[in-house]
N, C-alpha and C positions, 0 to 999 in steps of 0.2 A: 879506311873508315867509311861506313855507310851513312850518308847524310840525307835526311828527308825534311821537307818543309810542309807542314800541314796548316792550311789556311781555313779558318772558320769564320764565315761572314754571317753577321746577325744584324737586326735593325739598329741596335745600339752601338755597333762598331765592328771592327775586324780583329780577330785574335790570330796571332801567328806563332806557331810552335816549331822550334827547330829541334829535331831529334838526331842524335849521333849514336849509331848502333842501337836504335830503338829506345835510347835513353833521352829524356827531355833535358836539354841544356840551356835553352833560351825560350822565353815567353814574352811576346810583345802584344800590347793592346792598343789599337788605333781607334779612338773614339770617333763616332760619326761627326761630332761637332768639334773635333780637335782643332786647336789653333796654337800658335806659338811653338811649332815644332823646330827642333834643331835644324839649321840650314835654311829656314825661311828668311826672305829678304823683305825689309820694311823701309818705308820712308818715314823716318822719325824726326820729331821736333825736340831739340835740346831745350829742356825746361829749367834745369838748375845746375850750376857749376859748383863743385865742392873742392876748393883748392886744398883743404886739409887732407882729403882722401886722394887728391889728384885724379878726380873722377867726375863724371857728369851723370845726371838722371835724364833719361830721354823718354818722351811720350811716344809709344808705338801702338797705343790703343788698348793696352792692358789696364786693369783697374789700378795696378801699382806701376809707377814709372820704372822703366828698365834701367839697368846699371851698366855704365860704360866706363871702364878704367883706362887710364892713359896707355898702359902697356898693351891694351887691345885695340889701340887706335890704328895701327899699321903705319909703317914708315911713309906710306903714300897717302896719308890722311888728307893733305891739302889737295892732292890730285882728285881724291874721291869727292871732296866738297865742291871743287870746281866742276867736276863731271856731273854731280847731282844737280847743281843750279843750271848748268848748260842743257841737260836733258829735259828738265822741267819746263824751261822757257823755249825749247826748240820748236819752231813752227814748220820746218821743212817736211814735205810729205814722206820722204824716205828715211828721215832722220840723218843726223850728221855722221860722217865717216869716222869711226873710232880710231882707225889707223892714223889719222891726221891729228888726233888729240895731242896737245902739248902737255907732257907730264911735268908737274911742279917739283921743286926740290924736296928731298926727303926731310921729315922732321927728325930732331935728335932724340935719342933714347931717354935722356934725362930731362926732357922738357916739361913744361907745365900745361895742364889741360886748358886753362883759360887763355893761353897764347894761341892755341889751335882752334878752339871753339868759341872764341869771343864773338859776341853778337847773337849767340844762341841760334845758329842756323839750322835749316833742315839738312838731314844727312842720310845717305843710304847705309843701312846697318844690316847685319846678319845675326840671327839668334845663335848664341854660343851655348847657352843652357836654358832649358825650359823653366817656367816658373816652378819653384819648389817651396812648399809650405806657404809662408806669408811673404816670401821674396818674389819680386818681379823677375822677368827674364834677364839674363846677362847677355850683353851684346858684344859684337866685334866689328871693326871696320876693315879687317883683313878678309875681304870678300874672296871666297873660293867656290868654284863650281865643280863638283866631282863627276867624273864619267867612269866608264868601265875600266879604261886603261890609263887615262890621264886625268889630272886635275888642273884647271886653269885659274890663274890669279891675275886679274887685270892690273895695269899700270906698271908692271915691271917686265924685263926681258930675260929673266933668269930661267935656265932649264936645269932641273934637278932630277936625279934618278933615285928610286927607292934603294935604301941600303940593304934591303932584304934580298936584292938580286946580287948574288955573291960573285958571279963571273965578271971579271974586269972587262973582257972582250964584249960581253953582252951589254954591259953598261955603256961602253963607248959607242956601240952600234946604235943603241936606242937614243943616246945623246945626239948623234949625228943626224938621225932620221928626224927627230923632233925639231932640232935647230933649222933644218931645211924646210919644214912645212909650217912652222909656227908663225902666226900673224903678228904684225907689229903691235906693241903695247900690251902684249899678253905674256905672262910667265907661265911655264908649264912644269908640273911635277909628274914624273912618270911613275905609275903605280906598279906594284909587284906583279899584278896580273898581266902586264904588258910583256913579260919575259917570253921571247920566242915569237912575238907577233910581227907581222910584216907592215910595210909602210902604208898600204891601203887601209888596213884595219885601224891603225893609229890615226890616220888622216880622217877617217869617217867619224871616229869618236871625238876628235878635236873639233871637226866642223860642226858637229851637233852641239857642242858646248859653246862655241862661238855664236851659233844661232840662238842659244838660250840667252847669252849676254845681249844680243840685239833685241830680244823680247823684253828684257829688263829695261833697256834703253827706251823702247817704245812705251812700256807701261809707266815710266817716269814722266812722260810728256803730259803736262798739265796736272800732274798729281798734287793733291793737297794732303799735307801731313796731319795726323798719322794715317798711313795707308799700307796695305800689304801689296808688295810689288811682285813677288814671285813665291809660290809655295814649293817647298822641297817635294820631290816625288813621293808618292805614297810609301808607307813603311814597307809594304810588300815589295815594291820595286827596288827601294833602296837596299833592303836586305839581300835581294837577288843580286843586285849590282855589286855588293860588297862580298858576298859569300860564294857565288857560283863558281865552281871549279870542277875538276875531273872527278872529285869524290862525291859531288852533290848530285845524287842520282834519282831523286823523286820529288815532285811537287804535287800535292793533292789539294784541290780547291772545291768548296761546296757552293760557289756562286758563279753563275755563267758569265757575268760581266768580268769579274776578276780573273776567271779562267782564261777568257779571250785576251784580256790585257796582258796577263802573265805569259801566255803562249806567244803572243806577238812580240813581247819584249825579248823572250829567250830566242825566238826565231831571228830577231835582229842582231843580238849580240853573240849568240852561239847556235847557229842553225843545226848543228849536229846533235844538239841536246833538246830539240823541240819536243821530242816524244816523251820526255820525262814528266811532262805536265799531264795530269789526268783530272777529269771532272767527277766529283763524288756526288751521287744522288740516291744513295740507299736510305732506308727509313731511319736507321740508328744515327744519333748525332755523331758528327765526324770525329770529335774529340773522344767520344766513348769508343768508337770503332778502333781507333789507333792507340787506345790505352792511355791517352793524355790526361783525361779527367782524374783517373786514379792516381797517376804520378803527381799531379798538382796537389791533390789532397794529402799525399804522403810527404811531399817535399816542402810545403809551406807550413808555418807554425813554429812554435818555440822549440820543440824537440824534433830532431831528425834522426831516425834509426838507420843504422848501417847493417849490411847483411850478416856481419860476424857476430852481432849482438852488442857492439859498441854503439854509442850515440853521441850526437852533438846537441848542445844547448846554445841557441842563437838569441842574443839579447840586443836591443837597440837603445842607445841613449842619444841625447841631443848632440853630443860631440863625436861619438864613434860607435862602431858595432863591436860587440864582444862575443867570441865563440869559444865555448868550453868543450874540450874533448874528454869523454868518459869511456872507460873500458867496458862498462856494463857487465854482462855475464861471460864476455869473451875470455877464454882460457885455452891457449894453444899448447902450453907446456910449462915446465917449472922455471924456465929462464925468464925472469921478470924483464930484463933489458930487451930481450928479443920480442917478448909480448908487446912491450911499449912501442918498439919500433914498428912492428907490423900493424898495430892499431893506428899509430900516427900516420903511416903511409896510406892506409885505407881512408883515414879522415881527411888527409890532404887532397885526395882526388875528389871527395865529396864536397869539401869546402870550396875548391875552385869551381865546381859545378854550381854550388849555391850562390856564389858571387855573381856569376853570369845569369842564373835563373831569376834571382831576386833583384838583379841590377843594383847591388849594394855599392855605395861609393864612399869616398872619404877615407877615414882611418879604420882599419879592421885589426883588432888585436885577438890573436888566437892563443889560448892556453892549452898547449899540447900536454900529453902525459910525460912526466919528467923522465929524461934519459941521462945517463951518466957519461957515456962514451962520446968524445968529440966526433968520431967517425960517423956515428949514428945521427948526430945533429946535422952533420954536413950532408948525409944521404937524404935526410928529411928536407933540407933547404933545396937541394937539387931536384927532388921529386916535386916539391911545390912549384918551383920555377917552371918545370916541364909541364905540369898540369895547367899552369896559368898561360902557357904559350898561345893556345888557340884564342884566348880572350882578346877581342878587338879593342876594348877600352885600355887606355894607357894605365900601366900599373907598375908598382915596384915592390919587391919582397926583400925584407931585411933578415939577416941571420937571427937565430934564436938568441935572446938576451940571457944574461946570467940569472934572470928570474924565471927562465923557461918559457918566455913569451915570444911569439913571432909577430912582427908588425908588417901589415900590408897596406899600401895606399892604392886606391883605384879611382880612376877618373869618374866623376859623377856628372852626367849630362842631363838627366831627367829624374823625376821622383822614382824612388825604388818601387818595385812591384810588391804589393802587399795584399795577399789573399787570405781572407778569414776561412780557415778550414774547420772551425768548430761550429756546431749548431746549438741553438738554444734548447735546453731540455723542455719538452712539452709538458712534463709533470710540474716542474717548479718554476717555469718561465724565466730561468736564469738566476733565481734567488738562492738556489741551493737548499731550499726548504719546501716541504709539502705539508698539506693538512694532516692532522692526526687521523689514524684509521678509525677511531671512535667517532670523530666528527663526520668522516666520509660515510660511515654506516648510518648515522642520523640523517644525512642528506639523501641517501638512497631511500631510506624508509619514508622520509617526508614526501619525496616524489612518487613513491609507490602508493602512499595513502591518497595523494591527490588524484592519481589515475583511477584507482578503485572507486573513489567517491564520484568520479565522472563516468562511471559505468563501463570502464575498460575491463575486458575479461581475457583469459588465456594469455597472460603476460609472460614475456621472457626477458630476463635481465642478463645482459652480456657484460662481463667485467674481465679485468686482467687475471691471469691464472693464480697469482698470489691472493688477490682479493676473493677469487672463487673458492680457494681452499679455506680462507677465513670464514666465509659465509656458510659453507656446507660442512664444516668440521663438526665432529661430535655426533652423538646418537640422534635419533629422530625427535627426541624431546628437547635436546639441548642446542641444536644448530639454529642459526638465525633463520634459515630457510623455513624450518618447521614452525618456529615461533611466529613468523609472518603468516603462515598458513592458518594457524589457530586464531590469530588476532584479526585477520581480514576475511576469513571464511572462504578463501580460494587459494589454489596452488599457484605458486610462482616458480617457473623454471629458471634455473641459473646456468648460463653457459660461459665458457672461458674463451678468450681470444688473445693469442700471443702478440698480436699487432697493437693491442691497446697499451697505453702507458699506465702506470700503477694506479692512478686515481681516476682513470677514465671509465665511464659506464654509460650504457644506453639501454632503453626499453624498446621491445619489439612486440607487435600484436600477433594474432594467430596466423596472419598471412606472411609473417616475417618481414613486415614493413616497419621501419623505425618510427617511433612516436616522438615527435618533436616537443620538447618541453619548454 
């Protein structure tokens, strides 16, 4: 698969498009003033404990207090509280040695929030979900710092290897390497990208993450809650970190600074791929050049058309998203069951793309075209699971129910991408109604009378072709154009312009300069 990353930098922020075989599958927008991104670390102040919810509201500087549930506290919550206080009050120039930190006993899974956070202390928290609609951010105390090959989790000594690495020998090899190089008081999760990597590469990645943790420790010194302690890398870098692999063969950037940062990042993590980054500086907007703007206009909106003539209707409610599959004018043959299967398989591929592209989360209910045969229903389920496999968000796909509905759940980390692809009609300004042609005729004549009264001569009236036909139709005695000539004693030329909307008109003088009214 051919993967390309197109990065469009503008004053209001950075847009990042991921193309797979020239088809847009992900679109990210990083605003220039973005805050509260997933992965950011804050020093928060516990404001309110809610025993009924077994949760707390924490002030991290957002207009609404952030939500922290007991299940997101981490088994090492007491160690985190102790570390936070120790780091804030630390006066040593180099900072205390984290390897000598004494880890506190784990909290129990069925405990109460007020037992752990009594006294409403300051605590180091990580953004788990961005603010969505009227809700504040959701927090976690299970601090994790992701790198290219490993993720570190402070306060535990566990080494875990990604289950997506299928070879038992490779898993054992990576486990031994990481156990040998892992610093004390850090747990390490080995990512799928680490498969086949040597000790030096893993050690370099691990050392960079430990250095980041030391930066967090330094930033906590003397900090006053609420305060941002560490920002997650820019979305561009985090996408590269998560996606870069042997199939990822082009990155195009239209900003010199981002180009340099991206090239340096790739030079560091994958030197052999440094040449895939290119700087775009042609006149045409970068998203237009690579056909992204057109794809965005076609992909967002209530109706999504499929190449075969079938189409999807995507509706959003407060509780869930509903997708309806319609066959449209698609007709392959006389076999209705086969037609339904082929349309559904095509729709499944587009639905999986739409979920990634719009970043839809929560519950998604899909109403596929009804099929009778159990084998066809199984084929559709397998196809949907296969199409959803590249999706980095956690998801689950359920078999088709007896009502012919498929239910999908997808992790929601941030607000969905919602782009308005419709434009307000310039004729009706969105009302759906325009002035009567008779009234428009009166308005034109009123303006014409005013101009002639003020000594304007050799006038040309430019209107929409339909209006032009209306004003010039009939014989020289019956057309509006000739009636005006007799009434005002001078000829008025009437020209048509296809770029005008139906009720638009302008007057021009003999030099073809527009007369402003």
